[in-house]
C-alpha positions as CSV (number, residue, x, y, z in Angstrom):
1,M,55.5,-34.5,70.5
2,F,55.1,-38.2,69.8
3,L,55.2,-37.5,66.1
4,I,58.6,-35.7,66.5
5,H,60.0,-38.6,68.4
6,M,58.8,-41.0,65.8
7,L,60.4,-38.9,63.0
8,K,63.7,-38.7,64.8
9,A,63.6,-42.5,65.3
10,L,62.9,-43.0,61.6
11,V,65.8,-40.7,60.6
12,W,68.2,-42.5,63.0
13,T,67.1,-45.9,61.8
14,T,67.5,-44.9,58.2
15,R,71.0,-43.7,58.8
16,Q,71.9,-46.9,60.7
17,W,70.6,-49.0,57.8
18,E,72.5,-47.0,55.3
19,E,75.7,-47.4,57.3
20,C,75.2,-51.1,57.7
21,H,74.4,-51.7,54.0
22,R,77.1,-49.5,52.5
23,D,79.0,-50.7,49.4
24,W,82.5,-50.2,50.6
25,N,84.0,-51.2,47.3
26,H,83.0,-47.8,45.9
27,S,83.9,-45.8,49.0
28,I,87.6,-46.9,49.4
29,P,89.8,-45.4,46.7
30,G,92.7,-47.7,47.5
31,I,91.1,-51.1,47.1
32,G,92.4,-54.0,45.0
33,S,90.5,-56.3,42.8
34,G,88.5,-59.3,44.0
35,C,87.9,-58.0,47.5
36,K,84.9,-59.0,49.5
37,L,83.9,-56.5,52.1
38,A,80.8,-57.2,54.3
39,P,78.1,-54.5,54.0
40,N,77.9,-54.1,57.8
41,L,81.6,-53.2,58.1
42,R,82.3,-49.9,59.7
43,I,85.2,-47.7,58.6
44,S,86.0,-44.2,59.6
45,H,88.0,-42.3,57.1
46,P,87.8,-44.8,54.2
47,D,90.1,-42.5,52.2
48,R,93.0,-43.5,54.5
49,V,92.6,-47.2,53.9
50,Q,94.7,-49.2,51.5
51,I,93.5,-52.7,50.7
52,G,95.3,-55.2,48.5
53,E,93.8,-57.8,46.1
54,G,91.5,-60.6,47.2
55,V,91.0,-59.3,50.8
56,I,88.0,-60.6,52.7
57,I,86.6,-58.5,55.7
58,N,83.6,-60.0,57.4
59,G,80.7,-58.4,59.1
60,G,80.8,-56.4,62.4
61,T,84.4,-55.4,61.9
62,V,85.3,-51.8,62.9
63,I,88.2,-50.0,61.4
64,N,89.2,-46.6,62.8
65,S,91.6,-45.4,60.1
66,S,92.1,-41.8,61.2
67,S,95.9,-42.4,61.0
68,G,95.8,-44.9,58.1
69,V,95.4,-48.6,57.7
70,S,97.0,-50.8,55.1
71,I,95.9,-54.4,54.5
72,G,98.0,-56.7,52.3
73,S,96.6,-58.9,49.6
74,H,94.8,-62.2,50.3
75,T,94.2,-61.3,54.0
76,V,91.1,-62.6,55.8
77,I,89.6,-60.6,58.6
78,S,87.0,-62.5,60.5
79,Y,83.8,-61.3,62.2
80,D,83.7,-58.5,64.8
81,C,87.4,-57.5,64.6
82,V,88.6,-54.1,65.7
83,I,91.5,-52.2,64.1
84,W,92.2,-48.9,65.8
85,T,94.7,-46.1,64.9
86,G,94.0,-43.6,67.7
87,N,94.3,-43.6,71.5
88,H,94.3,-41.3,74.4
89,R,97.4,-40.5,76.5
90,Y,96.9,-42.1,79.9
91,Y,100.4,-42.2,81.3
92,D,100.0,-39.2,83.7
93,G,98.3,-40.4,86.9
94,A,97.1,-36.9,87.7
95,K,94.9,-36.9,84.6
96,L,93.4,-40.3,84.8
97,P,91.6,-41.9,83.1
98,F,93.2,-39.9,80.3
99,D,94.0,-36.3,79.2
100,E,92.9,-34.4,76.1
101,V,95.9,-35.4,74.0
102,S,95.2,-37.9,71.2
103,L,97.9,-40.4,70.2
104,N,97.7,-41.6,66.6
105,D,99.6,-44.2,64.7
106,G,98.7,-46.2,61.6
107,V,98.3,-50.0,61.4
108,A,99.9,-52.2,58.7
109,I,98.7,-55.7,58.1
110,G,100.8,-57.8,55.7
111,E,99.8,-60.2,53.0
112,C,98.1,-63.6,53.6
113,V,97.2,-62.7,57.3
114,W,94.3,-64.4,59.0
115,M,92.6,-62.5,61.8
116,G,90.3,-64.6,64.0
117,T,86.9,-63.6,65.3
118,R,86.9,-60.6,67.7
119,A,90.7,-60.0,67.4
120,M,91.7,-56.4,68.2
121,I,94.7,-54.4,66.8
122,V,95.9,-51.3,68.7
123,P,97.5,-48.2,67.1
124,G,101.0,-48.6,65.6
125,V,101.0,-52.3,65.3
126,R,102.6,-54.1,62.2
127,I,101.5,-57.6,61.4
128,G,103.8,-59.6,59.2
129,E,103.1,-61.7,56.1
130,G,101.4,-65.0,56.8
131,A,100.7,-64.3,60.5
132,V,97.7,-65.8,62.2
133,V,96.0,-63.6,64.9
134,A,94.1,-65.9,67.2
135,M,90.4,-65.4,67.9
136,G,89.9,-62.9,70.7
137,A,93.5,-61.8,70.7
138,V,94.5,-58.2,71.6
139,V,97.5,-57.3,69.6
140,T,99.6,-54.6,71.3
141,K,103.0,-55.3,69.7
142,D,104.3,-56.1,66.3
143,V,103.8,-59.6,65.0
144,P,106.5,-61.0,62.7
């Protein structure tokens, strides 16, 4: 029994290591040249991500791109940021905390944007060219 638990732990650790040391430059078909993506970046659905040239995405960042994410050229995304494209419907008080319906909407980040550490972007948000997203900000509306 102990050996089975040890093997399961080894398999889980190996998968975690592989995920944290993935070379994203070969996993994202729509990536521009000169990008620097941290190996411990986590991206769901990398085939739905478009990244311009010279983009830097630092470690610990999580991108849920089930509905598509586009990141413009020369954008810098700092450590531990979150970009999310899906949410639950929570408007009906009778079904709190949320019901089974999933709301999905892509995220578009313009060129030359700087996202500070631990910034979060919710589904459907558009961030304009040259915008600065403050450290720890939760962006719920479009930013010009």
